[in-house]
N, C-alpha and C positions, 0 to 999 in steps of 0.2 A: 367429722361430726365438728361442729362449735361448742368449745364446752361451757361457752356461756348461756345458749338457747339449750343446752343438755340440760344442766343444773335446772333452769325456769321451767324446762316440761318435767322433770321430775318433782319438783314443786307442785303445777298445776296437776299430773297423774296421784299424786299423794294428799290434794284437795278432794278430788274426784273421787278419791276411794275413803274420805270420811276420816284418814289418818289423822293423829292426833298434833297440833297446833304447834306444837314445841319441833317438830318432823318437820315440818314445812317452812317454818321459819330458818332453820336450818342451813335449807336449801336456800330461799330465798336470800339468807347473809352471803353465802357464798357466795354467791352470782354478783354482789354488788363488790365483792370484793375479788371476785374475776374482772369485773366489768372497771374497776378502777387502776387494773396493773397496766403498766408499758407494753407496748407491742413484744413479741418475743417472750416476754420471762414467764409464762403458762408455760411453754414450749421446754425451758430452761431450767424451770423447778420441776417439771415430770422426770426430764432426763437426771437431774439432779437426787433426785427422792424428797426433794425441803418443800412440796408442797402443806403438808400440813405442819411445817415453821411459820406456815402462814396466819394472824389470827382471825378467827373464824372459817377455818377450813382444819375437817375432822377427818379420820378414814374414811367416813361413807364419804363425804363428798369428796374428796380426795381422787378416789375410787370413781367419782362418776367421769370425771375430770382426764384423769387417766386412758377412762375408755375409751372417751369423746378421742382425745387427739390422739388415739393409734385409729379410729375410724369405728372405734364397735359401739353400735349400741348398747347404754348403761344397762345392764342386769334389773335398776332399779325403772326404767321406764319399762318391761316387759312385765315385769313381775305383778306393775299396777292398773296395767289396761285390763279393764274388764268389758269383755264383753256384751254388746246390747242384741239379743236376739232380732227383736220386733222393733215395729214403729217409724224402721229407718227411711219408708217412702214419705212419712207424716214431719219428721224432723227434716226432712230436704227441704219442706217446701215451709216452714221456719223465719221470720222478717226478722223476728223478734223475742225478747220477755220481757215481760209485762209485772216481772215481780224479783228486784235484788235487791242487797244492803251494801252501801256504804262505811267507814271508818268513821261518819258525820253520825250512826247509830250505830251499829253492834256488828258491823262488818268490820274483816279485818284488812281492806287494803282502799283504797282511795278511787273516789271518783274516776278520777283518767283512765287509772290500771284494768278496773270494771270494764270501765268504756272500752278499752283498746281489747283487752280479752274478748270479748262480746264479739268485735266487730273481725278480731284475725279467727275466730269459730265461725264467721260469714251471715254474721246479721246485718241488718241496715241501719237499726234502733236498738236502744234499750231505755228501760223505764225504771228512773232509779225512786224506791220506794222506802227510804227510810221513816223508822216507827216515827207513830207522833206522841205528845208531851207525855202523855198517863202514864205510858210504858217507861219507867224511869228505869229500871235493871238495865232495858236496852237504849239509854242515853239516846230515850226521844227525844225530836226534835221540838223547841218550841217556837211558836208562831214568829219570832224574829229571828232562830238560827234559819228556818227553813225559809224567809224572805232572802239569807245574802247565800243561801246552797242558790239558788235562784237563779242568783249572780253567777257563781262558781259555774252553776251550766251551761248560761249562755253564753260566760267567755270561750268554758270550754267547746261549746260546741261551733263558734268560730273557727277554733283552729281544726278539729276533728273531721268539718263538711268534706263530703254527704255524707257519712255518718250521723246519725242523732241519739242526743241523749232526751230525752221526754222524760220531762218532768212532772213527780210525784208524790205519792205518801202510803203508807201502809199505816191507815189510820184505825183506833181503837173503834171498835162497836161496845159504847157502855150499856151501862145498865138497862137506860130504857130505851136501847136499840138508836142513842144520837151519837153526833158522832166527835172522834175527840181534834179536832180542830177547829181552827174558825173560819165559819162557811164559806165566808168574800177570798180567805185562801185557798179550797177546796175549789171555787172557782174557778180561781187561774191555772190549777195544776192541767196537767194532759190526760193523767192517769188517774185514777183513787180504788188504790184496795183495800177491804175491808173488810178487817177482821176483828172475830173476839179471840180474845188473851186471860181473860180473866172470868173469874165464879164459873167455870168451865162444865159443872156441877149442877147448873141453876136446872130447878125445873123444867121439865119437857115445854110445859103450854106456857112460861114467863120467857124460854129461852127461844121458840117460835116466834110469840112475838119479840122481842128485839132483833132477831136474824131480821124478818118480813119490813122492819120500820124501816133497816137499817140499808137494805137492800132495792127497796125504794124511791129511796134517797136521792133525789135526782144527781148528784154529784156523785156517785158510788156506779165506777165501772165495774169491780172484777170484785165478786166472794171469794176470800181468801180461807185459804184450809178450815171449811167447813164443821167438822165435827171436831178440832182441836187433838186428834188422836197421834200418839207415837206406838208405834209397832216392833223400839228395841228396846235391848237394856230392860228395868224396869216397864217400860212401857207407861204407857198414859188412854185410860179407857176415854170411848168417843160420847161426845155428848149426847145428850139426846132431845130432839124435837121433831116434827111434825116433817119429814122432810117434803112430803107434796105441798104443801100451803107453804116452803119456804122459796123451792124451784119453781113453784107456781108464780110469785112473788118475781123473781127473778125474770123470766117468759117476759112478764108485763110491764117490769121496769126497764129490760133495755140489761142489764146484770148478768154480764160472761160469770160461768162457775170454775173457779180454777181448779182444776188436776195440779195439783200440789206433787213437784217431781222428787224432793228433795228423800233419800233412800227411808230414813226413817218417820216420816208423814204418812205419802202415798195414800194422799188423801185428794178424795173422797174415798171408799172402801170400793168393791164391786159394786154391790150391791146397787147403792145411792148413785154410782158413779149412770149405771146403767137406766136407771130412774131417771134422774135427770134428762138421760137424754128419750125417754120412751116422751118426756115432759114438753121434747121441743126448745130447753135450755141450746144457749152457745156459750165456748168455751176458752178458756186463755189455759195453754200448757206453759207451768210456771216452774224455772229454776230457785226460789228465794233463797236466791244464793248471797253468801255472807262472804266468801271469797274465791278470788277467780278462777281455781277449776272448780268448785261448782257449779259454776253456770253453763257444763256438759252435763250436768246430772237433766237438760230435758229430754235426751232420747230416754230416759227410764220413764217420764210421762207420757212421753208420742208411744213406748210398748203397749202402755197401760190405757192410753186412751185407746188403741186401735183396737184390744184385745171386746175392748165394751162400747163398740159400735160408734168412736165418735168419728167422724166423716171430717177433711179436711173443710169442708167450707160452712163449717158449726166452730173454727179454731181464728180466733180473732187474730191472735199474730202469725197466722198466714200474710194478714195484711201489709200492706207498706205502711206506714208511716202516716201518711195524708190520711190515709185509706181508715183508719184505725181512730183517727183525730173526731172524722166527720161524722161517725157512726152516731 
């Protein structure tokens, strides 16, 4: 087993399991150290027991390297693989992911790394949806930074073809339902995910008007994590709104309802997801990934989608890129 591959896989599985960032970074740093070594140096150091003499290699990362060189699967890999019981048939049909973040906003990895991981997971495309400017805590993109990002994506697409990075944004839904980016820029993007990130406890009538205005905007393609809830740790309660009115507006506007796959979100809740199915919504099953390993969280969203009666023909990321853009 290639020790470089093993270290990167451990980092991937740690991210997928939601482990602390410092642990993930330790394995990614160790992978960088190993990648820089001359041929044969890893084997020599394993035999001499001097791996930990290298800066950036500790006991845990050295153990993974030793196991890999010996042809054993590192225990870290088996320990952090979490099986997904359902949703695999639907997961196999997904061609891409409409909601991902890079280190241009609050993600932890460069655009290229996120794109290459998505490709290696079997996707044919991925949408880059870094945050909009008002979300300063997440280093949201100003108009000028977004324009620069579009140039970077164009360069990467020339290198990574036929895989495609689709341009996008996770745009804040402002208090009055307007969107936190210039309309002419939103018009240029392939996919716009609109989400509420502020005043989550707004009274239901006002929140309903706010969300209906946003999903009715012709620039919006996906309604992101609609209730804003968190279901782990201290948690966060759902925003309250007239779900029937919001989902009906999604149907009328052709806006997909996101099934957010993040384990701490699982948004929308089952009862609202079933309501959206009944009302005729289409869906986007998204990872909302902020790191490469989190891209594999789509399996969790697919499992929930199947449980709530979502059929593949109503999931927009079963489409090829050109079909998605033609919606």
